[in-house]
C-alpha positions as CSV (number, residue, x, y, z in Angstrom):
1,M,3.9,-4.5,-50.2
2,R,5.5,-1.3,-50.2
3,L,2.8,0.2,-48.2
4,L,3.1,-2.2,-45.6
5,F,6.8,-2.0,-45.6
6,L,6.1,2.1,-44.8
7,I,3.9,1.3,-42.1
8,I,6.1,-1.0,-40.7
9,L,9.3,1.3,-40.8
10,L,7.0,4.4,-39.3
11,T,5.9,2.2,-36.4
12,V,9.6,1.5,-35.9
13,I,10.9,4.6,-36.0
14,L,8.3,6.2,-33.7
15,S,8.7,3.6,-30.8
16,S,12.4,3.6,-31.1
17,C,13.0,6.6,-28.5
18,R,15.4,5.6,-26.0
19,F,14.2,6.9,-22.8
20,N,11.1,8.7,-23.3
21,R,7.7,7.2,-23.9
22,P,6.7,6.0,-27.4
23,I,4.2,7.8,-29.2
24,T,2.2,4.7,-30.3
25,S,2.0,3.4,-26.5
26,V,-1.3,2.1,-24.8
27,R,-2.0,2.7,-21.1
28,I,-2.9,-0.6,-19.1
29,S,-3.0,0.6,-15.9
30,K,-2.4,3.4,-13.2
31,T,-2.0,3.2,-9.5
32,I,-1.7,5.9,-6.9
33,L,-0.1,4.9,-3.6
34,E,0.4,7.0,-0.6
35,D,3.3,6.3,2.1
36,S,1.7,7.3,5.5
37,L,5.3,7.2,7.2
38,T,7.2,9.6,4.8
39,N,4.1,11.3,3.1
40,I,5.3,10.7,-0.3
41,E,2.7,10.1,-2.9
42,S,3.5,7.8,-6.1
43,I,1.8,7.5,-9.2
44,K,2.6,4.2,-11.4
45,T,1.6,4.1,-14.6
46,Q,2.3,1.1,-17.2
47,Y,2.1,1.3,-20.9
48,K,2.2,-1.1,-24.1
49,F,3.7,-0.5,-27.0
50,L,4.3,-2.1,-30.4
51,R,8.0,-2.7,-31.5
52,I,9.1,-4.8,-34.1
53,S,12.3,-6.4,-33.6
54,R,13.6,-10.2,-33.7
55,Y,12.7,-10.9,-30.0
56,G,9.1,-9.6,-30.0
57,I,6.6,-7.4,-31.1
58,I,5.6,-5.8,-27.8
59,G,7.3,-3.6,-25.4
60,H,6.7,-2.3,-21.9
61,Y,7.2,1.1,-20.4
62,Y,6.9,2.0,-16.6
63,A,6.7,5.8,-15.5
64,E,6.4,6.8,-11.6
65,K,6.4,10.1,-10.0
66,K,6.8,10.8,-6.6
67,Y,5.4,13.9,-4.6
68,N,6.1,14.9,-1.1
69,D,3.3,16.2,1.1
70,S,3.3,19.7,-0.4
71,G,3.1,18.5,-3.7
72,E,6.2,19.2,-5.1
73,L,7.6,16.5,-7.6
74,I,10.9,15.0,-5.9
75,E,11.5,11.9,-8.2
76,K,10.4,10.7,-11.7
77,S,11.7,7.3,-12.8
78,T,10.8,5.4,-16.1
79,V,11.8,2.1,-17.3
80,K,11.6,1.0,-20.9
81,I,11.9,-3.0,-21.5
82,S,12.1,-4.6,-24.7
83,A,9.9,-7.5,-24.1
84,R,8.7,-9.7,-21.7
85,V,10.9,-12.7,-22.5
86,Y,13.3,-14.1,-20.2
87,D,15.4,-16.3,-22.5
88,G,18.6,-13.8,-22.0
89,F,17.8,-11.3,-24.8
90,I,15.8,-8.6,-23.0
91,K,17.1,-5.1,-23.1
92,S,16.1,-2.5,-20.5
93,K,16.8,1.3,-20.4
94,R,16.2,3.1,-17.1
95,K,15.7,6.9,-16.1
96,R,15.9,8.4,-12.8
97,T,15.7,12.1,-12.3
98,L,15.7,13.7,-8.8
99,Y,14.3,17.3,-8.0
100,S,15.7,19.8,-5.5
101,N,13.0,22.8,-4.8
102,K,11.2,22.2,-8.2
103,K,14.5,22.1,-10.2
104,K,16.5,18.9,-11.6
105,A,19.3,18.0,-9.3
106,E,20.3,14.8,-10.4
107,T,19.7,12.5,-13.6
108,Q,20.8,8.6,-13.8
109,L,20.6,6.7,-17.1
110,V,21.3,2.9,-17.3
111,I,21.0,0.8,-20.0
112,T,21.3,-3.2,-19.4
113,K,21.5,-6.2,-21.7
114,S,21.0,-9.6,-21.5
115,Q,18.7,-10.1,-18.8
116,G,17.0,-13.0,-18.1
117,K,18.7,-16.1,-17.4
118,A,21.5,-13.9,-16.1
119,R,21.9,-10.6,-14.1
120,G,22.7,-9.1,-17.3
121,K,25.7,-6.2,-18.1
122,N,25.4,-2.6,-18.1
123,I,26.0,-1.0,-21.4
124,L,25.5,2.6,-20.4
125,E,25.5,3.8,-16.9
126,K,25.8,7.3,-16.3
127,T,24.8,10.0,-13.8
128,I,24.2,13.8,-14.9
129,L,24.4,16.4,-12.4
130,F,22.4,19.8,-12.3
131,D,23.4,23.3,-10.5
132,K,20.9,25.2,-8.3
133,D,19.0,26.7,-11.2
134,G,18.4,23.5,-13.1
135,R,21.3,23.8,-15.6
136,K,23.7,20.8,-16.6
137,K,26.9,21.4,-14.8
138,K,30.1,21.0,-17.0
139,N,32.5,18.2,-16.0
C-alpha cells in the first residue's frame, strides 16, 4: 500500500509541470506540413501522459514548431490539456513563443479553466517581451 502511494505521488509530481512536456509522456503522432504560399514548414506532435486527478487519468500535450524557408525557427507553441472531457472541468495551458533572428522575441502564456460547456475563463493571460539579445525586458 505504501509503495502504491509512493508510485502515484511520484507520477503526479513528474506530470504536474505547468507548460512543459511531462516526463512520463508517450508520443502518439507527428505530422509535417508545408505551406507553399508562405514557405513555412510546420511540425505538429501529439503526446499522451498519465495524470491522476478527479477528472481523469489521461492528459494531452500538443507541440508545434514553425520554420521559415531558410530553416530558422519562427514560432513554437504548446498546449497542455488536462483531459478530453467536455463537462466543464477541462483546463488548458497554452504557451506560444515567437522568434526573431534566432532569438526569442515574445512569449504568451494563457491558462483557461472550465472549458467544455461554455467558453471558459482565463485564469492567467501574460505576455513576456524580450530585447534584441533574447533577454527578458524589465517592465
